[in-house]
N, C-alpha and C positions, 0 to 999 in steps of 0.2 A: 744576510745569511741565505744561502740557497737551500731550498727545501728538497729533501730526497723524494724523487718521483716514485709513486707507488707502482708496483708491477702491474702491467696490463693483464686483465683477466681472461684473455683468450690464449689457449695453448699455441706455442710457436710451431710445434711439430704437427704435421698432418696426421701422423699415426695416432697421436694422443687425441686429436679432435675426432677422428673416426671412432676411436674406442668409446669416447663419451657419447657420440651419436648412437652407437649400437646399444649402449646401456640405457639411454633415454627411450629408444624404440621398444626395447623389451619391457621396461617399466610401464610405459603408457599402455601397451597392449595388455599386460597382466592386469592392470587396474581399470581398464576400459574407460579411460579418461575422456570426457566429453567437453568440447569447447562451448562457449569461451571460458577460460580459467581466469579467475581474479589474480591480482598480484599476490595476494596472501596464499592462495592455493599453489601458485607456481613456486613461490619461495619454499613452502612446506615440502612440496614434492622434490624440488631441486636439492634441498638439504638432505633428503633421504638418498639421493643418487650420488651427489658429489663427495668424493673422498677427500678432496682438498677444498677447504672453506673458501679459498681464493677463486675457485671456479664456479661458485654458486650462481652468480649473475649470468655467466655464460650458459650454464645448464638450464637456467630459466628460459633463455632465448630458444635453446634447442627444443625444450619441452613444448613451448608455445607453438613452435613450428610444427612439431610432430602432431599435435592435436588438430591443427588446421590443414595439414598436408593434403589429405584426401579431398577436402572441400575446395582448396585452391586448385588442385589438379583437375577438378571437374568443371571449373569456371572457364569459359572460353577465353582465349588469349586477348581478344578485343575488349574484354571486360576487365582486364587487369592493368595495373599501373606498375611500372618499374621506376623506382626512386633511387638515384645515385647521388653520392655526396660530391660537392665541389672539390674537396681536398684530394680527390684521385687525380686531378689534372696536374700537368707539369706547369706550374705557375710561371716559371721564368720565360717560357717560349710558347705559351698557349695562345693561338690566334683567335680563339672563340670570344664572342662578346656576351655580355650579361644583359638580360632584360628583366622585367618585373616577375617573370615566371622562373628564371634561372639561366643556366648556361646554354647558349646556342651552339652546340658542339658541331664542329666542321669535319669530324672524323678524319683528322690529319694523321693519326697513327702515333702521335707522341705519347699517348697514355692509353689505358684500356677502356676509357669511357666510350670512344667511338665504336669499338668492336661490339661491346655489350649493347649499345644503343641500336646498332645495325641489326643484330640478332633479334632483339626484342621487337623492333618496329616491323621487321619482315614477318613476324608472327602475328602482328596486330596490336601489340601493346601501346599504351600511352606511356611515353618516357619523359621523365623530368630529371634534370641535373640541378639540384637546388638544396638549400638548407632550410630547415624549419618545416612546419606542417600546415601553414595557412592555405597554400594552393592545393595541397592534398585534401584538406578538409573540404574545400570548396568543390572539388571534383567528386568526392564521396557524397556530400550532401546533395549535389545536383544529379545524382544517379548516373554519373558518367562511367564510374568503375565500381566493381564489386569486390576486388581483392587487390592487395598491395604486396609486391616483392621489393624489399628495401635493403640497401647496403648502407651501413653506418658504423660508427664506433659504439661500444657498449653503453657509454654514457648517454649518447643521443637516443639510443634505442630505449633505454630506461625511461627517459623523459617523454618519449612518444607513446610508450605502452599504455598509460592510463587513457589517452584519447582513443586509441584503437580498442581498448577493452570496453569503454563506455559505449561505443558504437557497435560492439561485437563484430568487428571488421576482420574477415579472414585475411591472414597475412603470413608471409615468410620473411624472416629477418636474418640477414647474413652479416655478422659482425666483421669489421676489418680485422685482419690479423696483426697489423701494426697501426696504432692510432696516432693522433696528433693532427695538427692543422695543415701540415704539408708532408709530402713524401709518404703518404699512407699506403698500405698494401692490403690486398684481399686475396682470397682463394678463388682464382678465376674458374676452376673446374666446378667448385661449389655453386658459384653464381650462375654459370651457364646451365647447370642441371636444374637449378631453381626456376630459371626463366623458362626452360623447355619442358618443365613438369607437365604431364598431360595424363588424364585418366580416360578410359573408355566408358566409364560410368556416365549416365546422363546427368546433366547439371540440374540440381534442384536449388533454385534461388532461395534466399531467405523468404519468409512469409510475404506474400503479395499484399502488404498492408494497405497500400493505396486502393487496390481493388476491393479489399475487405471494407475499407472505409466507405467506398462508393455504395457497396451493397447495403451497409448499415444505414447510410443516409437515405437510401431509397426506401427502406422500411419505414422511415419516419417522415416521408415526403408526401407523395401524391394522394394515396388512398387512406381511409380511416383504418386504424388498427382494429377497430371493432365498429359494428353498426350502432350509431348513437340514436336510440329511440326516445331518450328523455333529455331535458335540458341539463340535468346533472352529468349525464354521460358526455354531452357535447362540451361542457366546461372542462371535464377531466381530459377529454381528447385534445382540446385546444392547449391545455396546460402541458400535456405530455409532449406536444410538438414544439414547445417553446425552445428557443436557442439553448445551446449548451455544448460541452465538449463530447458528451456521450461516451465517456471513458468506459463505463461499465459494460454497455453492449459491445463495445470494441474489444475489451479484454476478454469477454466471454467468447466472441466469435473467433478471435485470434488463438485462444487456447484450444478450442475445438479444432481449428485448422491445423495448428502445430502438431497435435496428436494424431492427425490424419494425413501426414505427409504433405502438409501445406496446401490442402485442397481449398479452392474457392467455391466449390459446389456445395453450398450449405443447405442442409435439409430444412423443412419447415419447422421442425421442433427447435432448431437453433434460433429461428426468427421469433418463435413464441417465447423462448427463454430470454432472448435479448429484450423483447418488449417488456417482459416481466421485471427484469432488473431496473429498467428505466422507469417503470411504474413505481417501484419501491423508492427510487431516488427522487422522483418528482413529488411523491407523497411526503417524503421527509423534508423537502424544501418548503412545501406548503405549511407543514407543522412548525418547522424552524422559524419561518417568517412571522408566524403568529406568536410563538414563544419569545422571540427576540424583538417583537414590535417593530419589524422592518417595514419600510414603505415601498422600497424598490427592489426588483429582481429583474435581471437582464435589461436594466435601464427603463423598466416599465413598472406601473403600480403592481404591488403584490396581489395575490388572489383575494386575500381577506380585505385589502383596501378597495378592491373593485366590488366585491359582493357581500362583504361582512364576514365576521368570524364564524358564525354557525354554518354558513354555506361552504366556506373554505374548508372547515374541519371535515365536513361531510364529503367533499370532493377528494380530500386527502385520504380519507378512509376507503372511499370507493377505489382509488388507485391501488391501495394496499391489497384489497380484495381481488382486484383485477389481476394483480401480479401473481397471487397464489392460484387463481383460477387457471392462468395460462401454464403455470408449472404443472398443475394437476392434469392438464390436457396431454402432456407428454407421456407416452405409453411405457417407455423403458426407464426403470429405476426412479419413477416419479415419487414414490414414498420417501426414498433416500434424499431426493432433491428437496422435497417439502420440509423434511426434518432439518436438513442443513440450512435452508432459507429461514426457517423459524428460529433456529438457534442464533443465527446472525442478526435477525430482526430484534430478538430479545436483547442481545448484547448491545446493539445500537441504542435501544431505549434506556438501558441501564446507564450507559455513558451520558446520554442527554439528560437523564434524571439527576445524576450527580452534579452536572454543571448547573442545572436549574435550581437545585436545592442550595448549592453554595451561593449562587447569585441572590436568591430570595432572602437568605440569611446574612447577606453582605459579609461573608466569610472569605478572607483572602486565601487564594489557592496556593499551595506549595507547588514546586516544580514536579515533584513526584505525583501529586494529585492530577495535575494537568496532563502529564504523560499518560496516566491511567485512563483519563477521560478520552484522550485521543485514541488510545488503544481500543477502547470499547465503542467509541462513537464513529470514528472515521474508517478504521481498518475493516470492519465487517462489510462495508459497501463494496470494497474491492474484493474481499474474500469470497463473497457470495457469487460474484461474476466469474471469477477464475474457477471456482469449484464447480459451479453449474456447467460451465463449458467442459471441464475435465470429466465430470460424471457422465455427461452426454457422449463423450468420446470413449467411455469404458475404463476410466482411471481406477486404480486400486487405492487402498487406504494410505499406503506410503506416499503416493504422489499428492493426495489430498492434504496430508499432514504437512508436506513441504510447502504447498500453496498457502496453507493457513499461516505458517510461520512467516513466509515471505510477505503476505498481505498485512500482517500485524506490523512489521517494521516499515513497510512502504506507507501504510496509512498514517503512522505517527510522523514519519518524515514529511509526508505530503501536507499534513496540518501545520507542522512547523514552518514549512515553506510558505504556506498561506499567511501565517501570522507575520513572518518577516516581510513578505511582499506587501501586505496591507500597511504595515508600519512604515516601510520605506516609500510608500506612495505619497506620504505627507498629508493625507487627508485626516480629518478629525474622526477617530474611530472609537468603538467601544472595545477597550482592551481588557475588560474585567476578567474574562476567561481566556486570556492569551498567555502563551508561554513567556512572553517578554515581561509582563507584569509579575508573573509568578517568580521568575528568576530575580527580579528586583526585590521582591519581598524576601526571598531567601537570603539576600545579601544585606537587607535593611529591615529585619523583623521588628525592631523596636518602633520604627516610624512607619505606620501603615501608609501605603501609597494607593492612590486611586487614579482614575482617568482624569480627574479634575485637579490633581496635584500640580502646583505651580512648577514650571520648568521640568516637566516630566522627561522631555526629550534630553535635556541637559543631564538629568540624573541617569538616564539610560546610557548616555555616552560616557559619563564618568565611571559607571560600573561596567562598561564594555558589554552591555546586555545584548546588542545585536550580534557581536562577535561570539558570545557564548551560545546564543541560539543557533548560529551558523555551525558551530562545532557539534552541537547536538544533532542538527540536520545531517551533517556528514557522518556522524556515528550511526544513526538509524539507516541512512542510505547504505552504508557498509554492511550493516546487519542484514538488510534486505538482500544484498548481493551474496552474502555468506550463506543465507538460507537456500540459495539456488544450487549450492555445491552438489547435493545428492542427485540432481536431475540427470537422467540418462538420455533425454531427448534433446538433441542439439537445436532443432527448430524452436522448441519452447524455451530452452535456456537462453538462446540468443535473443529471442523476442523479448523476454522479460528483462534481460540485461539492458536492452535498448530502451524499453518503455520506462524503466527506472530512471535512466538519465533524462529522458524526454519530460517525464512528469515532474521531476525535481529540479529542472533547469530554470534559469531566470532569476535566481537570487544571488 
């Protein structure tokens, strides 16, 4: 039986396409929409615009184009990629060959590919005639291009959208007017205009994150963050400089930069605040290692294994005090910063306390309890970094509340990712306070499980525990992205969208 083909979701008439385009432009301007927009945001807005439900997907594409238009227009042509689909060629008599990157167009004139390629390359574009996103991803990751102008069918655009959204990549997508694998058609005028789009506004790249990373690494490299007059200070200083991802100083500096037009000229107060949040983080690691009776950190003996528990506790306490001292040294809004840091510090201790109490009483955790522990224990570390950077940049309470909400979901997702990553490493681990064991308990409450339970991995597999944990990870990742919706700063919104993907990748 032949299935009836669903109508293609792009209006066949140019006049109807133009009408929808004007409606999208008016809607985006009225609501001051800021990119990047999540798939959920796009769909909600598109449903408000489209009078025909069958046009919603097409309106989503138009809306995404509209919010990125000014950004793409300001990016130099030589920093853009034009992506054309293979289905535009005349298959029956196309003389071009295919290689690993796509079609080697000879510009023979038998289809429109050659004309568009010629226009784009003369302007300085990188041009690819290919299917799939592997090569595009490679170019983007390698820093070869900063924006994409792509032609494709609606279905392919929908599949590629999550990848573009994860990277907050500026782009214009031009759907084919007639889809299919052969004899497809496009609006040539629309594509030409998209390729030639140009703004007189100076191009402001996304945050110079590599440069900011270099600056932060420099703060923790050559010279002492403070003059070490005693052996205790020297131990604290050495511990502070131990390896790590330094996510917290990075988040703080990038937040400040984003709220100041992407500047990399960071004042000394940002250095002081960045050192403060790393002091807090390294202090928590000292205390965690003692509480968890861990022997190794960064592949080396933990501080208490080197010097004993009393000395390590004292070093951790000194780092906490040093963090607050540095915040207090900032002249502007220091009282607000201290209050916010103290609230987050208190929340972290409450989360850690609930975990330690449950472990000491050998009480199995429920999934809800573990999520609450993550919310209190992990999220504040990210929240304090983001909020300190924002306060230093003059943020109002509305922005701080958005960052609090974002940090909460990001922290939970980050801890779930850690639990999954550790479990999948295959090493013998302490899973007592992990989400995985809590999920298993929720499904088998009658038979208590422990890290020593025989065939624990088999039980996890039978109950599909890793899959359920991955679903929760995706849920809280989406919650973090959703929390960014109110942001009106495209620099900050794009950065936090990218950092969410980067921090939660790998599982």
